[in-house]
Gaussian input, Z-matrix of N, CA and C with variables (Angstrom, degrees):
# hf/3-21g

backbone

0 1
 N
 C     1     B1
 C     2     B2     1     A1
 N     3     B3     2     A2     1     D1
 C     4     B4     3     A3     2     D2
 C     5     B5     4     A4     3     D3
 N     6     B6     5     A5     4     D4
 C     7     B7     6     A6     5     D5
 C     8     B8     7     A7     6     D6
 N     9     B9     8     A8     7     D7
 C    10    B10     9     A9     8     D8
 C    11    B11    10    A10     9     D9
 N    12    B12    11    A11    10    D10
 C    13    B13    12    A12    11    D11
 C    14    B14    13    A13    12    D12
 N    15    B15    14    A14    13    D13
 C    16    B16    15    A15    14    D14
 C    17    B17    16    A16    15    D15
 N    18    B18    17    A17    16    D16
 C    19    B19    18    A18    17    D17
 C    20    B20    19    A19    18    D18
 N    21    B21    20    A20    19    D19
 C    22    B22    21    A21    20    D20
 C    23    B23    22    A22    21    D21
 N    24    B24    23    A23    22    D22
 C    25    B25    24    A24    23    D23
 C    26    B26    25    A25    24    D24
 N    27    B27    26    A26    25    D25
 C    28    B28    27    A27    26    D26
 C    29    B29    28    A28    27    D27
 N    30    B30    29    A29    28    D28
 C    31    B31    30    A30    29    D29
 C    32    B32    31    A31    30    D30
 N    33    B33    32    A32    31    D31
 C    34    B34    33    A33    32    D32
 C    35    B35    34    A34    33    D33
 N    36    B36    35    A35    34    D34
 C    37    B37    36    A36    35    D35
 C    38    B38    37    A37    36    D36
 N    39    B39    38    A38    37    D37
 C    40    B40    39    A39    38    D38
 C    41    B41    40    A40    39    D39
 N    42    B42    41    A41    40    D40
 C    43    B43    42    A42    41    D41
 C    44    B44    43    A43    42    D42
 N    45    B45    44    A44    43    D43
 C    46    B46    45    A45    44    D44
 C    47    B47    46    A46    45    D45
 N    48    B48    47    A47    46    D46
 C    49    B49    48    A48    47    D47
 C    50    B50    49    A49    48    D48
 N    51    B51    50    A50    49    D49
 C    52    B52    51    A51    50    D50
 C    53    B53    52    A52    51    D51
 N    54    B54    53    A53    52    D52
 C    55    B55    54    A54    53    D53
 C    56    B56    55    A55    54    D54
 N    57    B57    56    A56    55    D55
 C    58    B58    57    A57    56    D56
 C    59    B59    58    A58    57    D57
 N    60    B60    59    A59    58    D58
 C    61    B61    60    A60    59    D59
 C    62    B62    61    A61    60    D60
 N    63    B63    62    A62    61    D61
 C    64    B64    63    A63    62    D62
 C    65    B65    64    A64    63    D63
 N    66    B66    65    A65    64    D64
 C    67    B67    66    A66    65    D65
 C    68    B68    67    A67    66    D66
 N    69    B69    68    A68    67    D67
 C    70    B70    69    A69    68    D68
 C    71    B71    70    A70    69    D69
 N    72    B72    71    A71    70    D70
 C    73    B73    72    A72    71    D71
 C    74    B74    73    A73    72    D72
 N    75    B75    74    A74    73    D73
 C    76    B76    75    A75    74    D74
 C    77    B77    76    A76    75    D75
 N    78    B78    77    A77    76    D76
 C    79    B79    78    A78    77    D77
 C    80    B80    79    A79    78    D78
 N    81    B81    80    A80    79    D79
 C    82    B82    81    A81    80    D80
 C    83    B83    82    A82    81    D81
 N    84    B84    83    A83    82    D82
 C    85    B85    84    A84    83    D83
 C    86    B86    85    A85    84    D84
 N    87    B87    86    A86    85    D85
 C    88    B88    87    A87    86    D86
 C    89    B89    88    A88    87    D87
 N    90    B90    89    A89    88    D88
 C    91    B91    90    A90    89    D89
 C    92    B92    91    A91    90    D90
 N    93    B93    92    A92    91    D91
 C    94    B94    93    A93    92    D92
 C    95    B95    94    A94    93    D93
 N    96    B96    95    A95    94    D94
 C    97    B97    96    A96    95    D95
 C    98    B98    97    A97    96    D96
 N    99    B99    98    A98    97    D97
 C   100   B100    99    A99    98    D98
 C   101   B101   100   A100    99    D99
 N   102   B102   101   A101   100   D100
 C   103   B103   102   A102   101   D101
 C   104   B104   103   A103   102   D102
 N   105   B105   104   A104   103   D103
 C   106   B106   105   A105   104   D104
 C   107   B107   106   A106   105   D105
 N   108   B108   107   A107   106   D106
 C   109   B109   108   A108   107   D107
 C   110   B110   109   A109   108   D108
 N   111   B111   110   A110   109   D109
 C   112   B112   111   A111   110   D110
 C   113   B113   112   A112   111   D111
 N   114   B114   113   A113   112   D112
 C   115   B115   114   A114   113   D113
 C   116   B116   115   A115   114   D114
 N   117   B117   116   A116   115   D115
 C   118   B118   117   A117   116   D116
 C   119   B119   118   A118   117   D117
 N   120   B120   119   A119   118   D118
 C   121   B121   120   A120   119   D119
 C   122   B122   121   A121   120   D120
 N   123   B123   122   A122   121   D121
 C   124   B124   123   A123   122   D122
 C   125   B125   124   A124   123   D123
 N   126   B126   125   A125   124   D124
 C   127   B127   126   A126   125   D125
 C   128   B128   127   A127   126   D126
 N   129   B129   128   A128   127   D127
 C   130   B130   129   A129   128   D128
 C   131   B131   130   A130   129   D129
 N   132   B132   131   A131   130   D130
 C   133   B133   132   A132   131   D131
 C   134   B134   133   A133   132   D132
 N   135   B135   134   A134   133   D133
 C   136   B136   135   A135   134   D134
 C   137   B137   136   A136   135   D135
 N   138   B138   137   A137   136   D136
 C   139   B139   138   A138   137   D137
 C   140   B140   139   A139   138   D138
 N   141   B141   140   A140   139   D139
 C   142   B142   141   A141   140   D140
 C   143   B143   142   A142   141   D141
 N   144   B144   143   A143   142   D142
 C   145   B145   144   A144   143   D143
 C   146   B146   145   A145   144   D144
 N   147   B147   146   A146   145   D145
 C   148   B148   147   A147   146   D146
 C   149   B149   148   A148   147   D147
 N   150   B150   149   A149   148   D148
 C   151   B151   150   A150   149   D149
 C   152   B152   151   A151   150   D150
 N   153   B153   152   A152   151   D151
 C   154   B154   153   A153   152   D152
 C   155   B155   154   A154   153   D153
 N   156   B156   155   A155   154   D154
 C   157   B157   156   A156   155   D155
 C   158   B158   157   A157   156   D156
 N   159   B159   158   A158   157   D157
 C   160   B160   159   A159   158   D158
 C   161   B161   160   A160   159   D159
 N   162   B162   161   A161   160   D160
 C   163   B163   162   A162   161   D161
 C   164   B164   163   A163   162   D162
 N   165   B165   164   A164   163   D163
 C   166   B166   165   A165   164   D164
 C   167   B167   166   A166   165   D165
 N   168   B168   167   A167   166   D166
 C   169   B169   168   A168   167   D167
 C   170   B170   169   A169   168   D168
 N   171   B171   170   A170   169   D169
 C   172   B172   171   A171   170   D170
 C   173   B173   172   A172   171   D171
 N   174   B174   173   A173   172   D172
 C   175   B175   174   A174   173   D173
 C   176   B176   175   A175   174   D174
 N   177   B177   176   A176   175   D175
 C   178   B178   177   A177   176   D176
 C   179   B179   178   A178   177   D177
 N   180   B180   179   A179   178   D178
 C   181   B181   180   A180   179   D179
 C   182   B182   181   A181   180   D180
 N   183   B183   182   A182   181   D181
 C   184   B184   183   A183   182   D182
 C   185   B185   184   A184   183   D183
 N   186   B186   185   A185   184   D184
 C   187   B187   186   A186   185   D185
 C   188   B188   187   A187   186   D186
 N   189   B189   188   A188   187   D187
 C   190   B190   189   A189   188   D188
 C   191   B191   190   A190   189   D189
 N   192   B192   191   A191   190   D190
 C   193   B193   192   A192   191   D191
 C   194   B194   193   A193   192   D192
 N   195   B195   194   A194   193   D193
 C   196   B196   195   A195   194   D194
 C   197   B197   196   A196   195   D195
 N   198   B198   197   A197   196   D196
 C   199   B199   198   A198   197   D197
 C   200   B200   199   A199   198   D198
 N   201   B201   200   A200   199   D199
 C   202   B202   201   A201   200   D200
 C   203   B203   202   A202   201   D201
 N   204   B204   203   A203   202   D202
 C   205   B205   204   A204   203   D203
 C   206   B206   205   A205   204   D204
 N   207   B207   206   A206   205   D205
 C   208   B208   207   A207   206   D206
 C   209   B209   208   A208   207   D207
 N   210   B210   209   A209   208   D208
 C   211   B211   210   A210   209   D209
 C   212   B212   211   A211   210   D210
 N   213   B213   212   A212   211   D211
 C   214   B214   213   A213   212   D212
 C   215   B215   214   A214   213   D213
 N   216   B216   215   A215   214   D214
 C   217   B217   216   A216   215   D215
 C   218   B218   217   A217   216   D216
 N   219   B219   218   A218   217   D217
 C   220   B220   219   A219   218   D218
 C   221   B221   220   A220   219   D219
 N   222   B222   221   A221   220   D220
 C   223   B223   222   A222   221   D221
 C   224   B224   223   A223   222   D222
 N   225   B225   224   A224   223   D223
 C   226   B226   225   A225   224   D224
 C   227   B227   226   A226   225   D225
 N   228   B228   227   A227   226   D226
 C   229   B229   228   A228   227   D227
 C   230   B230   229   A229   228   D228
 N   231   B231   230   A230   229   D229
 C   232   B232   231   A231   230   D230
 C   233   B233   232   A232   231   D231
 N   234   B234   233   A233   232   D232
 C   235   B235   234   A234   233   D233
 C   236   B236   235   A235   234   D234
 N   237   B237   236   A236   235   D235
 C   238   B238   237   A237   236   D236
 C   239   B239   238   A238   237   D237
 N   240   B240   239   A239   238   D238
 C   241   B241   240   A240   239   D239
 C   242   B242   241   A241   240   D240
 N   243   B243   242   A242   241   D241
 C   244   B244   243   A243   242   D242
 C   245   B245   244   A244   243   D243
 N   246   B246   245   A245   244   D244
 C   247   B247   246   A246   245   D245
 C   248   B248   247   A247   246   D246
 N   249   B249   248   A248   247   D247
 C   250   B250   249   A249   248   D248
 C   251   B251   250   A250   249   D249
 N   252   B252   251   A251   250   D250
 C   253   B253   252   A252   251   D251
 C   254   B254   253   A253   252   D252
 N   255   B255   254   A254   253   D253
 C   256   B256   255   A255   254   D254
 C   257   B257   256   A256   255   D255
 N   258   B258   257   A257   256   D256
 C   259   B259   258   A258   257   D257
 C   260   B260   259   A259   258   D258
 N   261   B261   260   A260   259   D259
 C   262   B262   261   A261   260   D260
 C   263   B263   262   A262   261   D261

   B1=1.4541
   B2=1.5286
   B3=1.2937
   B4=1.4635
   B5=1.5257
   B6=1.3063
   B7=1.4818
   B8=1.5082
   B9=1.3215
   B10=1.4779
   B11=1.5110
   B12=1.3144
   B13=1.4655
   B14=1.5204
   B15=1.2947
   B16=1.4522
   B17=1.5476
   B18=1.3005
   B19=1.4652
   B20=1.5270
   B21=1.3334
   B22=1.4680
   B23=1.5147
   B24=1.3457
   B25=1.4598
   B26=1.5463
   B27=1.2992
   B28=1.4741
   B29=1.5123
   B30=1.3208
   B31=1.4395
   B32=1.5193
   B33=1.3129
   B34=1.4720
   B35=1.5134
   B36=1.3127
   B37=1.4639
   B38=1.5233
   B39=1.3163
   B40=1.4533
   B41=1.5338
   B42=1.3236
   B43=1.4614
   B44=1.5252
   B45=1.3053
   B46=1.4646
   B47=1.5283
   B48=1.3169
   B49=1.4648
   B50=1.5058
   B51=1.3036
   B52=1.4657
   B53=1.5308
   B54=1.3279
   B55=1.4507
   B56=1.5328
   B57=1.3064
   B58=1.4681
   B59=1.5062
   B60=1.3310
   B61=1.4674
   B62=1.5231
   B63=1.3163
   B64=1.4464
   B65=1.5378
   B66=1.3049
   B67=1.4691
   B68=1.5330
   B69=1.3122
   B70=1.4725
   B71=1.5347
   B72=1.3407
   B73=1.4591
   B74=1.5359
   B75=1.3400
   B76=1.4537
   B77=1.5135
   B78=1.3286
   B79=1.4593
   B80=1.5220
   B81=1.3115
   B82=1.4779
   B83=1.5240
   B84=1.3116
   B85=1.4626
   B86=1.5457
   B87=1.3430
   B88=1.4588
   B89=1.5064
   B90=1.3093
   B91=1.4714
   B92=1.5358
   B93=1.3312
   B94=1.4665
   B95=1.5284
   B96=1.3094
   B97=1.4656
   B98=1.5386
   B99=1.3241
   B100=1.4690
   B101=1.5163
   B102=1.3314
   B103=1.4643
   B104=1.5202
   B105=1.3238
   B106=1.4609
   B107=1.5290
   B108=1.3117
   B109=1.4675
   B110=1.5154
   B111=1.3371
   B112=1.4602
   B113=1.5194
   B114=1.3447
   B115=1.4622
   B116=1.5192
   B117=1.3407
   B118=1.4542
   B119=1.5198
   B120=1.3364
   B121=1.4686
   B122=1.5135
   B123=1.3234
   B124=1.4542
   B125=1.5322
   B126=1.3078
   B127=1.4752
   B128=1.5219
   B129=1.3203
   B130=1.4547
   B131=1.5242
   B132=1.3007
   B133=1.4677
   B134=1.5447
   B135=1.3051
   B136=1.4723
   B137=1.5070
   B138=1.3351
   B139=1.4773
   B140=1.5329
   B141=1.3475
   B142=1.4525
   B143=1.5427
   B144=1.3099
   B145=1.4585
   B146=1.5275
   B147=1.3198
   B148=1.4555
   B149=1.5212
   B150=1.3256
   B151=1.4638
   B152=1.5208
   B153=1.3301
   B154=1.4785
   B155=1.5263
   B156=1.3156
   B157=1.4868
   B158=1.5251
   B159=1.3325
   B160=1.4536
   B161=1.5401
   B162=1.3347
   B163=1.4686
   B164=1.5315
   B165=1.3197
   B166=1.4661
   B167=1.5310
   B168=1.3118
   B169=1.4665
   B170=1.5309
   B171=1.3134
   B172=1.4663
   B173=1.5265
   B174=1.3310
   B175=1.4561
   B176=1.5343
   B177=1.3074
   B178=1.4698
   B179=1.5236
   B180=1.3190
   B181=1.4698
   B182=1.5336
   B183=1.3260
   B184=1.4769
   B185=1.5235
   B186=1.3269
   B187=1.4623
   B188=1.5317
   B189=1.3414
   B190=1.4713
   B191=1.5263
   B192=1.3425
   B193=1.4656
   B194=1.5266
   B195=1.3339
   B196=1.4548
   B197=1.5115
   B198=1.3042
   B199=1.4812
   B200=1.5192
   B201=1.3305
   B202=1.4669
   B203=1.5230
   B204=1.3340
   B205=1.4568
   B206=1.5429
   B207=1.3258
   B208=1.4627
   B209=1.5364
   B210=1.3203
   B211=1.4677
   B212=1.5131
   B213=1.3430
   B214=1.4740
   B215=1.5235
   B216=1.3360
   B217=1.4744
   B218=1.5251
   B219=1.3283
   B220=1.4595
   B221=1.5276
   B222=1.3157
   B223=1.4684
   B224=1.5330
   B225=1.3050
   B226=1.4574
   B227=1.5142
   B228=1.2950
   B229=1.4722
   B230=1.5123
   B231=1.3312
   B232=1.4762
   B233=1.5312
   B234=1.3182
   B235=1.4708
   B236=1.5338
   B237=1.3102
   B238=1.4743
   B239=1.5146
   B240=1.3119
   B241=1.4764
   B242=1.5422
   B243=1.3370
   B244=1.4652
   B245=1.5180
   B246=1.3053
   B247=1.4569
   B248=1.5243
   B249=1.3043
   B250=1.4607
   B251=1.5214
   B252=1.3276
   B253=1.4487
   B254=1.5349
   B255=1.3479
   B256=1.4880
   B257=1.5095
   B258=1.2929
   B259=1.4712
   B260=1.5237
   B261=1.3270
   B262=1.4814
   B263=1.5253
   A1=108.14
   A2=116.28
   A3=121.59
   A4=109.34
   A5=114.46
   A6=119.99
   A7=107.46
   A8=114.87
   A9=120.04
   A10=109.78
   A11=114.03
   A12=123.35
   A13=105.24
   A14=115.32
   A15=120.23
   A16=112.09
   A17=117.03
   A18=120.42
   A19=111.49
   A20=116.51
   A21=121.85
   A22=111.73
   A23=116.41
   A24=121.54
   A25=112.24
   A26=116.68
   A27=121.08
   A28=109.81
   A29=115.94
   A30=121.38
   A31=115.52
   A32=117.29
   A33=120.31
   A34=110.66
   A35=117.96
   A36=121.24
   A37=110.88
   A38=116.73
   A39=121.35
   A40=111.57
   A41=114.59
   A42=119.91
   A43=109.84
   A44=116.89
   A45=120.32
   A46=110.41
   A47=117.54
   A48=120.72
   A49=111.94
   A50=117.01
   A51=122.16
   A52=111.10
   A53=116.25
   A54=120.51
   A55=110.34
   A56=116.70
   A57=121.18
   A58=112.58
   A59=116.98
   A60=120.69
   A61=110.64
   A62=116.78
   A63=121.03
   A64=109.65
   A65=116.15
   A66=120.57
   A67=109.93
   A68=117.17
   A69=122.15
   A70=109.91
   A71=115.27
   A72=119.43
   A73=111.26
   A74=116.79
   A75=119.60
   A76=112.00
   A77=116.16
   A78=119.87
   A79=111.78
   A80=118.06
   A81=121.17
   A82=112.43
   A83=117.21
   A84=121.07
   A85=112.09
   A86=117.00
   A87=120.56
   A88=113.08
   A89=115.73
   A90=120.17
   A91=111.88
   A92=117.33
   A93=120.15
   A94=109.94
   A95=116.63
   A96=120.04
   A97=110.25
   A98=116.51
   A99=120.53
   A100=110.64
   A101=116.58
   A102=120.33
   A103=111.42
   A104=117.09
   A105=120.60
   A106=111.25
   A107=116.67
   A108=120.50
   A109=111.19
   A110=116.69
   A111=119.57
   A112=111.63
   A113=117.14
   A114=119.71
   A115=110.63
   A116=117.55
   A117=120.78
   A118=111.85
   A119=117.27
   A120=120.27
   A121=111.44
   A122=117.31
   A123=121.45
   A124=110.94
   A125=116.87
   A126=120.91
   A127=110.68
   A128=116.86
   A129=120.67
   A130=111.13
   A131=117.12
   A132=121.25
   A133=110.23
   A134=117.36
   A135=121.50
   A136=111.31
   A137=117.04
   A138=121.28
   A139=109.40
   A140=117.19
   A141=120.78
   A142=110.34
   A143=117.41
   A144=121.12
   A145=110.49
   A146=116.83
   A147=120.68
   A148=111.34
   A149=116.51
   A150=120.65
   A151=111.31
   A152=116.34
   A153=120.24
   A154=110.99
   A155=117.87
   A156=120.20
   A157=111.10
   A158=116.36
   A159=120.29
   A160=111.26
   A161=116.07
   A162=119.44
   A163=111.80
   A164=116.16
   A165=119.71
   A166=110.99
   A167=116.65
   A168=119.41
   A169=111.54
   A170=116.41
   A171=120.48
   A172=110.34
   A173=116.99
   A174=120.14
   A175=111.39
   A176=116.91
   A177=120.69
   A178=110.74
   A179=117.19
   A180=120.70
   A181=111.05
   A182=116.48
   A183=119.39
   A184=113.54
   A185=118.89
   A186=121.30
   A187=109.16
   A188=116.27
   A189=119.28
   A190=113.65
   A191=117.30
   A192=119.65
   A193=110.47
   A194=115.44
   A195=120.84
   A196=110.45
   A197=117.06
   A198=121.00
   A199=111.17
   A200=117.69
   A201=121.39
   A202=110.58
   A203=117.14
   A204=120.31
   A205=110.60
   A206=115.99
   A207=119.18
   A208=110.72
   A209=116.48
   A210=118.92
   A211=111.67
   A212=116.64
   A213=119.26
   A214=110.76
   A215=116.97
   A216=119.57
   A217=112.15
   A218=115.93
   A219=120.54
   A220=114.75
   A221=117.39
   A222=119.79
   A223=108.50
   A224=116.54
   A225=119.46
   A226=115.53
   A227=118.44
   A228=119.94
   A229=112.80
   A230=117.60
   A231=120.12
   A232=110.50
   A233=115.93
   A234=120.11
   A235=110.37
   A236=116.91
   A237=120.56
   A238=109.97
   A239=117.80
   A240=121.01
   A241=110.17
   A242=115.08
   A243=118.72
   A244=111.28
   A245=116.36
   A246=120.79
   A247=111.06
   A248=115.89
   A249=119.46
   A250=114.04
   A251=117.24
   A252=120.96
   A253=111.32
   A254=116.71
   A255=120.54
   A256=110.25
   A257=115.90
   A258=120.06
   A259=107.95
   A260=115.92
   A261=119.30
   A262=112.01
   D1=135.83
   D2=179.64
   D3=-113.24
   D4=138.76
   D5=175.14
   D6=-108.49
   D7=138.88
   D8=177.29
   D9=-136.15
   D10=152.46
   D11=170.24
   D12=-134.71
   D13=93.65
   D14=-173.91
   D15=-59.82
   D16=-37.78
   D17=-178.48
   D18=-61.02
   D19=-28.23
   D20=-179.72
   D21=-105.19
   D22=3.45
   D23=-176.75
   D24=58.61
   D25=32.50
   D26=179.68
   D27=-95.47
   D28=124.86
   D29=176.38
   D30=79.82
   D31=-0.83
   D32=-177.63
   D33=-67.87
   D34=-43.43
   D35=178.86
   D36=-62.41
   D37=-41.41
   D38=178.47
   D39=-63.91
   D40=-40.97
   D41=177.49
   D42=-62.44
   D43=-46.19
   D44=179.68
   D45=-61.20
   D46=-41.94
   D47=176.62
   D48=-59.55
   D49=-39.84
   D50=178.48
   D51=-65.88
   D52=-40.74
   D53=177.73
   D54=-62.81
   D55=-45.71
   D56=177.81
   D57=-63.01
   D58=-40.28
   D59=178.11
   D60=-63.43
   D61=-42.11
   D62=179.87
   D63=-65.39
   D64=-43.16
   D65=177.45
   D66=-59.21
   D67=-45.70
   D68=178.96
   D69=-59.10
   D70=-44.60
   D71=178.60
   D72=-59.71
   D73=-45.96
   D74=179.34
   D75=-61.45
   D76=-42.72
   D77=-179.11
   D78=-68.40
   D79=-43.50
   D80=-176.96
   D81=-71.47
   D82=-26.39
   D83=-179.95
   D84=-87.87
   D85=-10.03
   D86=-176.83
   D87=86.37
   D88=-5.13
   D89=-177.46
   D90=-67.74
   D91=-32.82
   D92=179.58
   D93=-61.28
   D94=-42.50
   D95=179.72
   D96=-65.51
   D97=-42.04
   D98=177.99
   D99=-60.00
   D100=-44.96
   D101=-179.27
   D102=-65.54
   D103=-40.22
   D104=178.24
   D105=-63.96
   D106=-40.29
   D107=177.93
   D108=-65.87
   D109=-41.04
   D110=178.19
   D111=-65.43
   D112=-39.84
   D113=177.17
   D114=-61.45
   D115=-40.81
   D116=178.47
   D117=-64.79
   D118=-41.70
   D119=175.43
   D120=-61.64
   D121=-45.37
   D122=-179.20
   D123=-63.97
   D124=-42.22
   D125=178.62
   D126=-63.92
   D127=-40.48
   D128=177.57
   D129=-62.85
   D130=-40.72
   D131=178.00
   D132=-63.69
   D133=-40.41
   D134=177.90
   D135=-64.31
   D136=-44.32
   D137=179.14
   D138=-63.19
   D139=-44.29
   D140=179.98
   D141=-61.34
   D142=-41.61
   D143=179.47
   D144=-64.12
   D145=-40.34
   D146=178.10
   D147=-63.62
   D148=-44.72
   D149=177.10
   D150=-61.63
   D151=-44.34
   D152=179.06
   D153=-62.18
   D154=-43.76
   D155=177.81
   D156=-57.82
   D157=-44.29
   D158=-179.86
   D159=-64.15
   D160=-42.20
   D161=179.47
   D162=-64.03
   D163=-41.59
   D164=179.73
   D165=-66.01
   D166=-46.82
   D167=178.74
   D168=-59.44
   D169=-43.26
   D170=179.90
   D171=-64.43
   D172=-45.49
   D173=-179.12
   D174=-60.59
   D175=-43.35
   D176=-179.54
   D177=-67.70
   D178=-34.65
   D179=179.04
   D180=-71.27
   D181=-33.50
   D182=-174.40
   D183=-94.98
   D184=-11.64
   D185=-175.80
   D186=-125.76
   D187=91.58
   D188=-177.32
   D189=-63.26
   D190=-30.20
   D191=178.49
   D192=-66.11
   D193=-43.87
   D194=176.85
   D195=-61.22
   D196=-46.85
   D197=179.91
   D198=-61.31
   D199=-41.16
   D200=179.17
   D201=-65.25
   D202=-43.15
   D203=179.11
   D204=-62.06
   D205=-40.15
   D206=176.72
   D207=-58.37
   D208=-45.45
   D209=-179.60
   D210=-66.80
   D211=-36.43
   D212=179.09
   D213=-67.80
   D214=-42.50
   D215=-177.69
   D216=-75.17
   D217=-32.60
   D218=176.62
   D219=74.84
   D220=10.76
   D221=177.50
   D222=-134.92
   D223=134.00
   D224=-173.95
   D225=-83.44
   D226=-12.49
   D227=-168.56
   D228=-64.21
   D229=-52.14
   D230=-178.49
   D231=-62.03
   D232=-43.67
   D233=-179.25
   D234=-63.58
   D235=-43.52
   D236=-179.96
   D237=-63.32
   D238=-44.11
   D239=178.92
   D240=-61.25
   D241=-42.52
   D242=179.94
   D243=-61.85
   D244=-45.15
   D245=-178.95
   D246=-64.72
   D247=-45.57
   D248=-177.44
   D249=-70.83
   D250=-20.89
   D251=179.02
   D252=-83.57
   D253=-14.81
   D254=177.12
   D255=-68.28
   D256=151.07
   D257=173.27
   D258=-77.78
   D259=137.82
   D260=-178.26
   D261=-67.10

């Protein structure tokens, strides 16, 4: 455990050394690369979800028949699959 008092510059150098040591550990063990790859996969999933939400909202706004069928059926799964399977 490290104690710091930034206002007095106490322990800051030790904290920085610990950060660098941890970074070195992650890089030398290959864990840094794994974490970077996972972050990229997660970010891609978030972007895809955002794009899908926009496509679904637009399709429902522009297609009153589709929107009415969704309300009649009361379940979003079939409608969502149909919208997402359309070519943009």
